[in-house]
C-alpha positions in Angstrom: -38.7 -187.1 226.0 -41.5 -184.5 225.9 -41.0 -180.9 224.8 -43.8 -178.4 224.2 -41.9 -177.1 221.2 -42.6 -180.3 219.4 -46.1 -179.0 218.6 -44.4 -176.5 216.3 -42.0 -179.0 214.9 -44.8 -181.4 214.1 -46.9 -178.6 212.4 -43.8 -177.6 210.3 -43.4 -181.2 209.2 -47.1 -181.8 208.4 -48.1 -178.3 207.1 -44.8 -176.7 206.0 -46.3 -174.3 203.5 -49.5 -173.6 205.4 -50.0 -170.1 206.8 -49.1 -170.1 210.5 -49.1 -166.4 211.4 -51.0 -163.4 210.1 -50.1 -160.0 211.3 -51.2 -157.0 209.3 -49.9 -157.6 205.8 -47.3 -160.1 207.0 -47.7 -163.8 206.5 -45.5 -166.6 207.9 -45.7 -170.3 207.1 -45.1 -173.0 209.5 -41.8 -173.8 207.9 -40.7 -170.2 208.3 -42.0 -170.0 211.9 -40.1 -173.1 212.9 -36.9 -171.9 211.2 -37.1 -168.6 213.0 -37.6 -170.4 216.4 -34.7 -172.7 215.6 -32.5 -169.6 215.0 -33.7 -168.2 218.4 -32.8 -171.5 220.1 -29.3 -171.6 218.5 -28.7 -168.0 219.5 -29.7 -168.6 223.1 -27.4 -171.6 223.4 -24.6 -169.5 221.9 -25.3 -166.8 224.5 -24.8 -169.3 227.2 -28.4 -170.0 228.2 -28.5 -173.6 229.5 -31.2 -176.2 229.9 -33.5 -175.3 232.7 -32.5 -171.5 232.7 -35.4 -169.1 232.9 -35.9 -166.6 230.1 -38.4 -163.7 230.5 -40.5 -162.3 227.6 -42.4 -159.1 227.4 -44.2 -158.9 224.0 -47.7 -158.2 222.8 -49.3 -160.3 220.1 -46.7 -160.0 217.4 -44.9 -162.7 215.3 -41.9 -162.3 217.6 -43.8 -163.8 220.5 -44.1 -167.4 219.1 -40.6 -167.1 217.6 -39.0 -166.4 220.9 -41.4 -168.5 223.0 -40.8 -171.7 221.0 -37.1 -170.8 220.6 -36.8 -170.7 224.4 -38.4 -174.1 224.7 -36.3 -175.6 221.9 -33.2 -174.5 223.8 -34.5 -176.5 226.8 -35.0 -173.3 228.8 -38.1 -172.2 230.7 -40.3 -169.4 229.2 -41.5 -166.8 231.6 -44.0 -164.5 229.7 -44.7 -161.2 231.4 -47.7 -158.9 231.3 -46.9 -156.1 228.8 -48.5 -153.5 231.1 -46.0 -154.0 233.9 -44.0 -151.1 235.1 -40.3 -151.0 236.1 -40.7 -152.1 239.7 -43.0 -154.9 238.7 -40.8 -156.1 235.9 -37.7 -156.2 238.2 -39.7 -158.2 240.7 -40.6 -160.8 238.1 -37.1 -161.0 236.7 -35.6 -161.5 240.1 -38.4 -163.8 241.4 -38.2 -166.1 238.3 -34.3 -166.1 238.3 -34.4 -165.1 234.7 -30.9 -165.1 233.1 -32.2 -163.4 229.9 -34.9 -160.9 229.0 -36.6 -160.2 225.7 -38.6 -156.9 225.7 -40.6 -155.3 222.9 -39.7 -151.7 222.2 -43.3 -150.6 222.7 -45.4 -147.9 221.2 -46.5 -144.4 222.1 -49.3 -145.7 224.3 -47.1 -148.5 225.8 -43.6 -147.4 226.7 -42.4 -150.9 227.3 -38.7 -150.5 226.5 -38.2 -147.6 228.9 -39.7 -149.6 231.7 -38.1 -152.9 230.7 -34.5 -151.5 230.3 -34.7 -149.8 233.7 -35.9 -153.0 235.3 -33.2 -155.1 233.7 -30.5 -152.7 235.0 -31.8 -153.4 238.5 -31.5 -157.2 238.4 -27.9 -158.3 238.5 -28.7 -162.0 238.0 -30.3 -161.3 234.6 -27.4 -161.2 232.2 -28.8 -160.7 228.7 -31.1 -158.0 227.4 -32.6 -158.5 224.0 -34.8 -155.8 222.3 -37.7 -156.8 220.0 -38.0 -154.0 217.5 -41.0 -153.4 215.4 -38.7 -153.4 212.3 -36.4 -156.4 212.7 -33.7 -154.6 210.6 -33.8 -151.5 212.9 -30.7 -150.6 215.0 -30.8 -151.3 218.7 -32.3 -148.4 220.6 -30.5 -149.4 223.8 -26.7 -149.1 224.1 -25.1 -152.4 224.9 -28.2 -154.5 224.1 -29.0 -156.7 221.1 -32.1 -156.7 218.9 -33.9 -159.9 218.1 -33.1 -159.2 214.4 -29.4 -159.0 215.2 -29.6 -162.1 217.4 -31.1 -164.2 214.7 -28.8 -163.0 211.9 -26.3 -165.7 210.8 -27.9 -168.4 212.9 -28.7 -171.7 211.2 -32.4 -172.4 210.6 -32.0 -176.0 211.7 -32.2 -177.2 215.3 -33.8 -180.0 217.4 -35.7 -179.4 220.5 -33.8 -180.1 223.6 -34.5 -183.4 225.4 -36.8 -182.5 228.3 -38.8 -184.8 230.5 -42.6 -184.6 231.0 -42.1 -183.3 234.6 -39.6 -180.6 233.6 -40.8 -177.1 233.9 -41.7 -175.6 230.5 -43.4 -172.3 231.4 -43.7 -170.1 234.5 -46.9 -168.1 234.4 -47.4 -165.5 237.0 -50.8 -165.2 238.6 -52.5 -161.9 237.9 -51.8 -160.5 241.3 -55.4 -159.5 242.0 -54.6 -160.5 245.6 -51.1 -160.2 247.1 -47.8 -160.5 245.2 -47.9 -162.4 242.0 -46.7 -166.0 242.2 -45.1 -168.0 239.4 -47.1 -171.2 238.6 -44.6 -173.8 237.3 -46.2 -175.7 234.4 -44.5 -178.8 233.0 -44.1 -179.9 229.5 -46.7 -182.6 230.2 -49.1 -180.0 231.6 -48.8 -177.8 228.6 -48.8 -180.4 225.9 -51.8 -182.3 227.2 -53.7 -179.1 227.7 -52.9 -178.1 224.1 -54.4 -181.4 222.9 -57.4 -181.0 225.1 -58.0 -177.4 223.9 -57.6 -178.4 220.2 -60.1 -181.2 220.6 -62.6 -179.0 222.5 -62.8 -176.2 219.9 -61.9 -178.5 216.9 -59.2 -176.2 215.5 -57.6 -177.7 212.4 -55.6 -176.7 209.3 -58.6 -175.1 207.7 -59.3 -172.8 210.6 -58.3 -169.2 211.1 -58.2 -168.1 214.7 -58.3 -164.5 215.8 -56.0 -164.1 218.8 -57.0 -161.0 220.6 -56.3 -162.5 224.0 -52.8 -161.6 225.2 -50.3 -164.4 224.5 -48.6 -163.9 227.8 -51.8 -165.1 229.5 -52.6 -168.8 229.8 -55.9 -168.5 227.9 -54.4 -167.1 224.7 -51.2 -169.0 225.1 -52.6 -172.5 225.5 -56.1 -172.5 224.2 -55.2 -170.6 221.1 -51.5 -170.4 220.3 -50.3 -173.9 221.4 -53.6 -175.6 220.4 -53.8 -173.7 217.2 -50.2 -174.6 216.2 -50.9 -178.2 217.2 -53.8 -178.2 214.8 -52.0 -176.4 212.0 -54.4 -173.4 212.1 -53.6 -169.9 210.9 -53.2 -167.6 213.8 -54.3 -164.0 213.1 -52.7 -161.8 215.7 -54.3 -158.7 217.1 -51.8 -156.8 219.4 -54.4 -154.9 221.3 -58.1 -155.8 221.5 -60.5 -153.2 220.0 -63.9 -154.4 219.0 -63.9 -152.6 215.7 -60.4 -154.1 214.8 -61.8 -157.6 215.8 -64.8 -157.1 213.5 -62.5 -156.0 210.7 -60.4 -159.1 211.1 -63.5 -161.3 211.1 -64.4 -159.8 207.7 -61.0 -159.5 206.1 -59.5 -162.8 207.3 -62.6 -165.1 207.4 -62.1 -165.9 211.0 -63.6 -169.3 212.1 -62.7 -169.4 215.8 -62.8 -166.6 218.3 -61.8 -166.9 221.9 -62.4 -164.1 224.4 -63.4 -163.0 227.8 -67.0 -161.8 228.3 -66.1 -158.1 227.9 -64.8 -158.8 224.4 -68.1 -160.4 223.3 -70.0 -157.5 224.9 -67.9 -154.9 223.1 -68.3 -156.6 219.7 -72.0 -156.5 220.1 -71.8 -152.8 220.7 -69.9 -151.9 217.5 -72.2 -149.4 216.0 -71.4 -149.4 212.3 -71.8 -153.2 211.9 -74.3 -153.7 209.1 -76.6 -156.6 208.6 -74.6 -157.6 205.6 -71.4 -157.6 207.7 -73.1 -159.7 210.3 -74.2 -162.2 207.6 -70.7 -162.4 206.2 -69.2 -163.0 209.6 -71.8 -165.7 210.3 -70.8 -167.5 207.0 -67.3 -168.2 208.3 -67.3 -167.9 212.1 -68.2 -171.3 213.5 -67.5 -171.2 217.2 -66.9 -168.8 220.1 -65.1 -169.8 223.3 -65.5 -167.8 226.5 -63.3 -168.0 229.6 -61.5 -165.9 232.1 -64.7 -165.0 233.9 -68.2 -166.2 233.9 -70.1 -165.0 230.9 -73.6 -163.6 231.7 -76.3 -165.8 230.2 -78.0 -162.8 228.6 -74.8 -161.8 226.9 -74.2 -165.4 225.7 -77.7 -165.6 224.1 -77.5 -162.2 222.5 -74.2 -163.0 220.8 -75.3 -166.4 219.7 -78.5 -165.1 218.2 -76.7 -162.3 216.3 -74.0 -164.3 214.8 -75.7 -167.7 214.7 -72.8 -169.6 216.4 -72.5 -171.5 219.6 -70.4 -170.0 222.4 -68.8 -172.7 224.5 -67.8 -171.6 228.0 -64.8 -173.1 229.8 -63.1 -172.7 233.1 -59.6 -172.9 234.4 -56.7 -171.0 236.0 -53.1 -170.4 235.3 -52.4 -173.1 237.9 -54.4 -175.6 235.7 -52.6 -174.9 232.4 -55.4 -173.5 232.2 -58.4 -175.6 231.0 -60.1 -177.7 233.6 -63.8 -177.9 232.5 -65.5 -177.1 229.2 -68.9 -177.3 227.5 -68.3 -179.9 224.8 -69.4 -179.8 221.3 -70.6 -183.4 221.4 -72.6 -183.2 224.6 -75.7 -181.2 225.7 -74.8 -177.6 226.5 -76.2 -175.8 229.5 -76.0 -172.0 229.3 -74.6 -170.6 232.5 -72.5 -173.8 233.2 -68.8 -174.1 232.8 -69.3 -177.6 231.5 -67.8 -180.9 232.4 -64.3 -181.8 233.5 -62.0 -182.3 230.5 -60.3 -185.6 229.6 -58.0 -186.8 232.3 -59.3 -184.2 234.9 -61.5 -184.6 237.9 -63.5 -181.8 239.6 -65.4 -181.7 242.9 -67.3 -179.2 245.0 -66.2 -179.5 248.6 -67.0 -177.9 252.0 -64.4 -176.2 254.3 -63.3 -179.7 255.5 -62.6 -180.8 251.8 -65.6 -183.2 252.0 -67.6 -183.6 248.7 -70.9 -181.8 248.7 -74.2 -183.1 247.2 -75.5 -181.7 243.9 -76.7 -178.1 243.9 -75.0 -177.2 247.2 -72.4 -174.4 246.8 -68.8 -175.0 247.9 -65.2 -174.6 246.8 -64.2 -176.1 243.4 -61.2 -178.4 243.6 -59.3 -179.9 240.6 -57.1 -183.0 240.1 -55.5 -184.2 236.9 -52.7 -183.8 234.4 -53.3 -180.1 234.1 -52.4 -179.2 237.7 -49.2 -177.2 238.1 -46.0 -178.6 239.6 -46.3 -175.8 242.2 -45.6 -172.1 242.8 -41.9 -171.4 242.0 -39.8 -171.2 245.2 -43.0 -171.1 247.4 -43.4 -174.5 249.0 -45.8 -173.2 251.7 -48.1 -171.5 249.2 -48.0 -174.7 247.1 -48.9 -176.9 250.1 -51.8 -174.5 250.9 -53.2 -174.7 247.4 -52.6 -178.3 246.5 -53.8 -180.6 249.3 -54.0 -184.4 248.9 -53.5 -184.0 245.2 -56.4 -181.6 244.8 -55.9 -178.0 243.7 -58.1 -175.7 245.7 -59.2 -173.0 243.2 -60.7 -170.4 245.6 -63.9 -170.4 243.5 -67.3 -171.2 244.8 -69.3 -173.5 242.6 -72.0 -176.1 242.5 -72.5 -179.3 240.5 -75.8 -180.5 239.1 -77.1 -184.1 238.9 -75.5 -184.5 235.5 -72.0 -183.5 236.7 -72.1 -180.0 235.1 -70.3 -177.3 237.1 -71.4 -173.8 237.7 -69.3 -171.0 239.1 -71.2 -169.1 241.8 -68.4 -166.7 242.8 -64.9 -166.2 244.0 -64.5 -167.4 247.6 -62.9 -164.1 248.5 -65.6 -162.1 246.7 -68.4 -163.6 248.7 -70.2 -161.0 250.9 -71.4 -162.0 254.4 -74.2 -159.7 255.3 -76.0 -160.3 258.7 -75.2 -164.0 258.5 -76.4 -164.4 254.9 -73.9 -165.5 252.1 -74.4 -163.2 249.2 -72.8 -164.1 245.8 -71.9 -161.0 243.8 -72.2 -162.8 240.4 -75.9 -163.4 241.0 -76.5 -159.7 241.6 -74.3 -158.7 238.6 -76.3 -161.1 236.3 -79.5 -159.4 237.5 -78.2 -155.9 237.0 -76.9 -156.7 233.5 -80.4 -157.7 232.5 -81.4 -154.0 232.7 -81.3 -152.6 229.2 -79.4 -149.5 230.3 -76.6 -151.3 232.2 -73.5 -152.2 230.1 -71.3 -153.5 232.9 -71.6 -154.2 236.6 -69.3 -155.2 239.5 -70.6 -156.0 243.0 -68.4 -155.8 246.1 -68.9 -156.0 249.9 -68.1 -152.9 251.9 -67.7 -152.7 255.7 -70.9 -152.0 257.7 -71.2 -151.6 261.5 -74.7 -153.0 261.7 -74.5 -155.9 259.2 -70.8 -156.6 259.0 -70.8 -156.1 255.2 -73.1 -154.2 252.8 -73.6 -154.7 249.1 -72.2 -152.0 246.7 -72.8 -152.1 243.0 -70.4 -150.3 240.6 -72.3 -149.8 237.3 -71.4 -148.6 233.8 -74.2 -147.4 231.7 -74.9 -148.0 228.0 -74.0 -145.0 225.8 -76.7 -142.3 226.1 -78.4 -143.9 229.1 -79.3 -141.6 232.0 -80.1 -144.1 234.7 -79.5 -142.8 238.2 -78.2 -144.7 241.2 -81.6 -144.4 242.9 -83.3 -145.9 239.9 -80.8 -148.8 239.9 -81.6 -149.5 243.5 -85.3 -149.2 242.9 -85.2 -151.6 240.0 -83.0 -154.1 241.9 -85.7 -154.2 244.7 -88.2 -155.5 242.1 -85.8 -158.2 240.8 -84.2 -159.8 243.9 -84.6 -160.5 247.6 -84.2 -157.4 249.8 -81.1 -158.6 251.6 -79.3 -159.0 248.2 -80.2 -155.5 246.9 -77.3 -153.1 246.6 -77.5 -150.5 249.4 -74.9 -148.4 247.6 -74.7 -147.8 243.8 -71.9 -145.9 242.1 -72.4 -144.9 238.4 -68.9 -145.1 236.8 -67.5 -144.4 233.3 -65.5 -147.6 233.4 -64.5 -150.5 235.6 -60.8 -151.3 236.4 -59.6 -154.3 234.4 -56.4 -156.3 234.0 -55.0 -157.0 230.6 -57.3 -160.0 230.0 -60.5 -158.0 230.7 -61.0 -159.4 234.2 -62.5 -156.8 236.6 -60.2 -155.9 239.4 -62.5 -155.9 242.4 -59.6 -155.3 244.7 -59.2 -151.7 243.3 -62.9 -151.1 243.7 -62.7 -152.2 247.4 -59.7 -150.0 247.9 -61.5 -147.0 246.4 -64.6 -147.7 248.5 -62.5 -147.7 251.7 -60.4 -144.6 250.8 
């Protein structure tokens, strides 16, 4: 037997009175969290949810998320967390594609009308039988006629339950890819995938019962879900939930809660550095408790990494992974030399290679596709055997990322295979250009894409966001770039923008930039 929910049951046994969840003024111990998850499991069983059934969940970083998530797992069902920004049509697609029989949806807020979208989507999917509303106030009446609130669902349920007997290869979670290219696909992650990745993540950042982790990454995403929630619960850490990332709110949590571990995507680290009213005294207080930063989701620019480390006097360890790898595949370890700019070494039980188009391993320093093999690789894409066979070949998961490996086995991400620009026969890697542009003191963010060109096939375009108050022009960006890189790499087109399109995890959506460029 192996069930991901045992990470919570073990924590409740070992640290019953230790703080598990912090949300605003609300505190929940591990005993209380486990009891609430038990109630959710009992209620799902009573509603007719059977072992192996899929249950969807749309919820931001609230205490209800781990309660429902672990409750689903304890019932032996499969959790299918959904992006909270999805609209009706997208939600109905996910409910139908995952074969969800039940759907938990948060009521939302003024800036996020989740319930309106979720209820409309649920009504369109006949195979989804149960609609449960998560209200901000658990005692509030249900705002949707005929539905049941989470508070009502848990009322009267016994707080005792045992996790269902599930096998290591049984599906625990279906995580949908971000959909940056094509329709989202559901990556089936097994209990073994998720449990082993939680152990790996805990050991990599060293989270234990004395730690307080700020979770600003969305829990519906693999980074926040595995690296923080599951690994944090496994270690008995206190999880401080931030429903929506704002740099000032993160800084306040650092100060008020004595945060020791912060995981984020590069844009989060950048935004924190730009908080204006952060005094030297505040920085010193944060540095007294914050002991480690973890970056993932996208390659962190070396200049940003160094500036954050110098300001807060902590190491930032960069890792790499995908939803399809549970997600952690490589990491810069605390007990090994760290190489800024590298995504580190393969984690325990995982192999990584850099291969050519024929899947043959390449020598050190030569760019090729990163492929992964190990306990972290998904079972496959749900109901998509052809896509699974295309992605997993001879046991190796093909990531679609271009990387290189040095003589010591450290990996470096060069770019996304699909983002590479082919200009006049030259391979141009956007990340290299972005790193160069970000070194300019007036550039806050940059994204480089290829645009069609009759003469060269593709041309380089840079979309740039300036620092507040900066007056840099597109012509000045082009002129500066010519002094910093080879001519064939220099952006021919530069667009100054107020912001870059991003998904919920802070990853820049280059597909939208390409579509805008071709419109």
